Wavefront OBJ file of the C-alpha trace (Angstrom):
o trace
v -1.076 6.417 -21.210
v -0.393 6.407 -17.491
v 0.678 3.248 -15.696
v -2.003 4.079 -13.127
v -5.072 4.361 -15.390
v -6.502 1.070 -14.118
v -6.712 2.363 -10.546
v -8.292 5.729 -11.305
v -11.455 4.069 -12.593
v -11.737 1.714 -9.603
v -15.056 2.849 -8.154
v -14.705 0.791 -4.980
v -11.636 2.724 -3.826
v -11.523 5.890 -1.794
v -9.130 8.699 -2.606
v -7.005 7.638 0.381
v -6.608 4.125 -1.048
v -5.633 5.435 -4.491
v -3.085 7.777 -2.892
v -1.539 4.997 -0.798
v -1.429 2.608 -3.792
v 0.400 5.189 -5.924
v 2.828 5.782 -3.024
v 3.505 2.045 -2.598
v 3.930 1.583 -6.334
v 6.413 4.457 -6.425
v 8.415 2.824 -3.615
v 8.264 -0.751 -4.956
v 11.064 -2.719 -6.563
v 10.977 -4.573 -9.911
v 9.075 -7.450 -8.311
v 6.368 -5.082 -7.076
v 7.163 -5.283 -3.380
v 8.146 -2.694 -0.778
v 8.188 -2.367 3.002
v 7.687 1.186 4.240
v 6.280 1.560 7.748
v 2.767 2.887 8.298
v 4.171 5.893 10.158
v 6.511 6.662 7.258
v 3.692 6.445 4.715
v 1.492 8.630 6.914
v 4.183 11.246 7.426
v 5.145 11.449 3.755
v 1.531 11.581 2.528
v 0.407 13.858 5.377
v -2.241 11.356 6.488
v -2.883 9.813 9.877
v -1.499 6.315 10.499
v -5.084 5.104 11.005
v -6.072 6.462 7.569
v -3.135 4.609 6.010
v -4.216 1.378 7.715
v -7.773 1.775 6.387
v -6.448 2.484 2.895
v -4.295 -0.658 2.936
v -7.310 -2.734 4.045
v -9.318 -1.249 1.156
v -6.536 -2.153 -1.288
v -6.369 -5.705 0.083
v -10.148 -6.073 -0.199
v -10.107 -5.325 -3.955
v -6.996 -7.444 -4.574
v -4.489 -4.703 -5.396
v -2.211 -5.295 -2.395
v -1.173 -8.283 -0.321
v 0.379 -7.562 3.057
v 2.876 -9.837 4.824
v 3.809 -9.267 8.462
v 7.546 -9.153 9.142
v 9.362 -9.795 12.421
v 12.788 -9.116 13.888
v 14.966 -11.899 15.276
v 13.762 -11.085 18.811
v 10.144 -11.620 17.740
v 9.062 -7.983 17.713
v 7.236 -6.738 14.651
v 8.701 -4.465 12.019
v 7.194 -2.910 8.902
v 4.908 -5.000 6.732
v 5.995 -6.111 3.304
v 3.542 -5.105 0.585
v 3.083 -6.918 -2.714
v 1.346 -4.894 -5.412
v -0.977 -6.378 -8.017
v -2.787 -5.049 -11.042
v -6.385 -5.966 -11.662
v -6.941 -8.176 -14.660
l 1 2 3 4 5 6 7 8 9 10 11 12 13 14 15 16 17 18 19 20 21 22 23 24 25 26 27 28 29 30 31 32 33 34 35 36 37 38 39 40 41 42 43 44 45 46 47 48 49 50 51 52 53 54 55 56 57 58 59 60 61 62 63 64 65 66 67 68 69 70 71 72 73 74 75 76 77 78 79 80 81 82 83 84 85 86 87 88
C-alpha cells in the first residue's frame, strides 16, 4: 500500500495539487516540514510558479498543507516553510 493512497482519492484536488503535495512530501523531514522555494518547485516539476502557488492554495484549502512565511534578518522574504498533514 502506497503512503500516498489517501491523496489520490481526494476529489477536490487538481492534478497540479497532487503533484506538488507528493513533491513536498518527498522533500520533507521527519516532522513533515520543508522549505523549497516556489521557483525551485516550479523548475523541478516543470510547472509555472503561478501554477505552484495555486496548487499550494488548493492544498491549504483542504487542510493538507500549512504555509508559514519566513524572513531574513534584514526583513526581506525567503522561501515559505510548509507543514504537511494527512487527512483523518
